[in-house]
N, C-alpha and C positions, 0 to 999 in steps of 0.2 A: 504494499500499500504506499501511497505518497506521504510525505512528511507534512504535518500541520504545525504551524507556529502559533502558540497561544500566549497571549500577554498575561502576566501575573497580575491579578487585581484584587485577590483576597488574602488574608493571613493564612488560610488553609493552603492555598496554592503556593504562597511563599515558603511554607514549611516543607512542601513537597520539593520545591526548588532546591532548598538547602540540603535535604536528605538524599537527593539523587546522587550526589558525589559519593556518599558512603555505599549506596547500592551498587554503583558502577565498579567500585574498587574493593568490594566485599572479597575477603580471602587473599588479597594482595599483600604480601609481607613487607613490601617497601613503602606502601602508602600510609600516611599518617592522617587520620580523620581530622577535619575541622572541629573546633569546639562548637557544637551546635548552637548553644545559647549565645555565644559571642557573635557568630556569623549572622544569626537571626537579628540581633541588635544592630549590627552594622548595616544590614540591608533595609531595616525599617525606617521609613522616612520621618516617623515620629519619634525616633530614638537616636539617630546618628546626627551629630552636630555638623557634619560635612555637608549636609543638605542646605546649609546656609548659602553655599556657593556652588553646589553640585546639582545636576539634574540627572535622573536615572530611571530606567524601566527594566523589567526582567522578563525573560521569555523562555518558554518551555518548547521543545520540539517533541511532537507526539506522533506515534504511528500505531495504529490499531488500538487506540486508547491507552497506550503505554508510553511513559516518558523515555525518550531515547537521547535527549540532549538538553542543555540549558545554557544561557548566556545573559550576562548583564550588559546593558548599554548605558554608558556613563559620560556625561560632559562635566569636567572640572573647569568652570568658567574662570576661576582664579589662576589656574595653571595655564590655560589658554592665553589669558591676558598677559601673564608674566613672560611666556615664551613666544608670544606673538604668533600663535597658530590657531587654526580652527580644527580641533581634533576631537573626535568621539573616541572614547576608550571602550574596549570589550574586556570584560573580567568575568570571574567565576564561570569559565567556559569548560564544559565537559560534554563529551559526545561519544556514541558508539563508533566502531570502526566502519563508518559508512559515509562516503563523501557527500551524498545527497543530504545527510543530517548536518554535517559541519557547514556545507554551503548554505543551507537554509538559515542556519543560525547567524552566520556572518553576514549574509545578504540582508537579513533583518536589521542588524546593527548599522550596516552601511546606509540603508534606506532611512532608519530612524535618525541618524546623524544628518543626512543630506536634508531632510525635512526641516531641520533646525539650524541650517546654514553651515554645516561642517563640510570640509573638503578632504579630510583624511581620517584614517582609522589607525589607532595604536592599541597595542595590548599583547598579552594580558596585563592589565593594570587595574588597580582599585580606585577608590576615591582619593586616597592619599598614599604616601610611601609606607604607612603603617599597615596597609593592607597587603596581602600576598600579591606578588607581581613576578612576571617572567615565566615563560613556558620552558620546562625542562628539555634540553636537547642532548644532554650527555650526563650519565650517572643514573640510569634507570635501575641499576642493580645495587643502588645504595639507599638506605632508609632515609626517608624525609625527616623533616623537623616541624615543630609547631608553627613556625613562622613562614614556611615555605609551601609552594605548590608541588605536588607530585602529579605527573600525567604519564600515560602510556606512550611508548615510542612512536605510535602511529600519529600522534597529534602533530608534531612539526612536519611530518610528511604531507598531511592534509593542508597545513598552512601554505607550504610552498606550491602545492598543486593548485591552490586557490589564488595564486598571485601575490601572496604576502611575502615581503623581504625583510631582512634583518634591519632593525633600528639601532639596537644596542644589545650587548650581552652583559650578564652578571656571572662571576665565578665564585665558587664556594671552596672552602678548604677544611680539611680535617687536621687539626694540630695535635701533636704529641707533647704532653706536658714534660719538660725536662726533669731530671732527677734532683736538681739542686738550683739555687739562685744563680743569677749571672753577675759576676763582679763588675763587668762593664756596665750593665744596666744600673747597678747600684751607684757606681761612680757618676754616670751620666745624669741620673735622676737628682742626686745630691747637688751636682753643679747647676742644673737647670733650676732647682728650687732656690738656690742662693742668688743666682743671677737675676731671676725675675721676681723674687720675693713671693714665691708660691708655697703652698702647703697642702697636705692631703686632709680631707675632712672625713671624720668618722661619725656616722649617726648611730645612736643607740637604740632608736626605735623607728618603725615605719611611719609612725604619726609625725615625728620630728622631720623625717625625710620629706614627707608630703607637705607639711606646713611651711617649713623653712626653705626647701629647695625644689619642691615639686614643679612650680611654675617656671622657676629659673631654669631647671633641667630642660624642659621642653622648648623654652625660648632659646636656649643654647643650641639645641638640635635645629631650630629654625635657621639660626645664623649659619651653623656649620654645613648644613645640607643644602642651602640656598642655591649653590651653583650646580648641584647634581641634576641628572636627567629627570625632567618632568616634575620636579619638586614644587610644591605650593605650600606657603607658610601655614602652620596650624593657627587656627583662630583661638581666641580666649575660651570659647565654649568647648572647643575640641580638646584643648589643654586640660580643662577641668574634667572633661570626660575621661581622658587618658590617665590623669592622676588617680581617679577612682578605680579604673580598669587594671592598671599595671602595677602600681606601687604595692598592693597587697600581695603580689606574687614575688616580690624581690626578697632574696636572702641578702641581708645586709652584709654578709661576708663577701658577697660576690659582686659588689658595686664599688667603684672607686670615684671619688669626687676630688677635683683639684680646684683650689680657689686662690685668689690673690690676697694682697694684704688687707683689703677691705671686705673679705669673705665673699666676694663675687665669684661665681663659677666661671672657670675658663676651660675646664675639660672634664669629660665624664667617660667612664667605661662600664658597661652593664653586661654582666653574664647572668646565666640562669640555669638551674638544675634542669636537665632534659625531661620534658614531659612526653616525649615520644611514646614510650612504653604505656604510660597511663592513658594517653589519647586511643592507642590501639586497643587496650583491654576494655575501655569503657565505651568503645565505638563512637567517641566524640560527645558523649552525653554525661553531663553531671548528675542528672536525676533520672530515675529515683535512686539508684545505687552506684552510679558511675563516680560519684565524688570519692568513694572508698579508695579508688585506684590513684587518686591525686594526693592522698595523704602521705604516701611514701616519698614522692619527690619534694613535697612541700616541707615535710619534717625531716628530711635526710640530713644527717649530721656529717656524713662522709660520702658525698655524691661522687661517682666515678666518671660520669659523662655530663658535660655542660654544653649550652648553647651560648655563643657570644652574640648578644642581640645588637649592640651598637657601640661606636666610639665616636665621640664628637669633641672638637676642640674649636674655641673661638678663632675666627679668621686671623686676627692679629697675633695669635700664639702658635699658629700652625708652622711646622718645620723648625720648631725651636726646642724640641725635646720633650714636650708635654706628654706625648704618647709613652715615652719611656718611664715617666713618672707614674703614669697609670699602671703600666704593665709591671713595673717593679713593686707597686703597691699590692697588686693582685697575686702575683706569682707566689710569694711565700704562703698566702692563704690556700692557694691551689695545692701546694705541696703539703701543707699541714692536713688538709682534708683527704689527700690521697687521690686527687683528680688524675685520671689517666689521659683523657683527650677532650678536645673542645671542637665543636662545629662552629664555623663561622656563619654569619648571615650572608646573603648574597652581597657581593661587593662589585661595583661597576668595573668592568675590565680596564676602563680608562683612569680609574682612581688610583694612581701610583702612590699617593701619599698614604693612604690607609694599607696598601699592600706591603709597603716597605717596612711598616712597623713590626711585621711578623718574621723578619728575616732570621732572628735567632731561634725560631721554633722550627722543628722538624715538621714538615707539612706535606700534605697530599692534596693537590687541587683535583678534587673528585667529582665535582658537578659543574655544569654550566647551564645557564638558562637565557632565554632570549625574549626581547620585546620585538614584535613585528609591526610593520606599517604597510599601509596601502593607500593609494590615492582613490578618492571617491569620484566616480565619473557619472 
């Protein structure tokens, strides 16, 4: 039967949209389910602060009354204005291995964007950089992470057959934690701290972190990430939303804050106990009993596997050794906890500054993901 595209208009349909990913990857040992409750919040127009400056609709591909694909069509007006483009984004895209399905989904996004004055398509992208982005093109035999997309190898094949070309790539690393501290990093961090009058901040509670540094942390991300591909600054409402969403998950041992003499943040590094196993065992659901699987990583005293979520340094302090201060602060804690390895978040292949900071780690560049683009005609 032919493919029918259905626009999501009800909460019941939106829940089906979110669940399709789990159904498509059921039994796949490399896929990590999205946290259902978080994705539902992100996609709801009455819950996500990004809708202050974004427009979006969601579509299901149906065949014989069965869901065979999904896609989100998104316009980030703030990003378009900043980068002087007229781009519609596609995100949360999944489909069976049938080009009729993938073509119907992407044709729908193109038409939706064209109706709204857009002249190009980009993706996979979300509303902001805090949403999963990039289609996996290498590393299909590696387990995913909470913050990234996993997809089958046939996805990029479909994209190329449908006329989509590379816009930019991200690379990901698996770092092996060394057995001891690095004297070179210790010397460099001490020198940087003296030269620029910087110090490491240690928060004793998540409440203090949220109250004293929460807003400043995300404002710093806005500054540091501003030149990066497709980035749009987080609004005050988004920052408030993210403080509530992310700070409760942080293990204070796994975050490093660097401040100047006035206690203003100039650099941050955030790592997190891996939630991969918890998400797989819970199938991405906290309720009714999925939360039990999350207790282990949340309460872990000696986590073996970490995800490195982000590193951000104020532009005026970049290339001055602040990264060494952060790594030198975190490494002794990793050693004390017995951490074995760390997964990086996707890093733009063009971001040489962030990649150079890992030169002292033994690392395996084990995944690559891509944002595609296509002109709308």
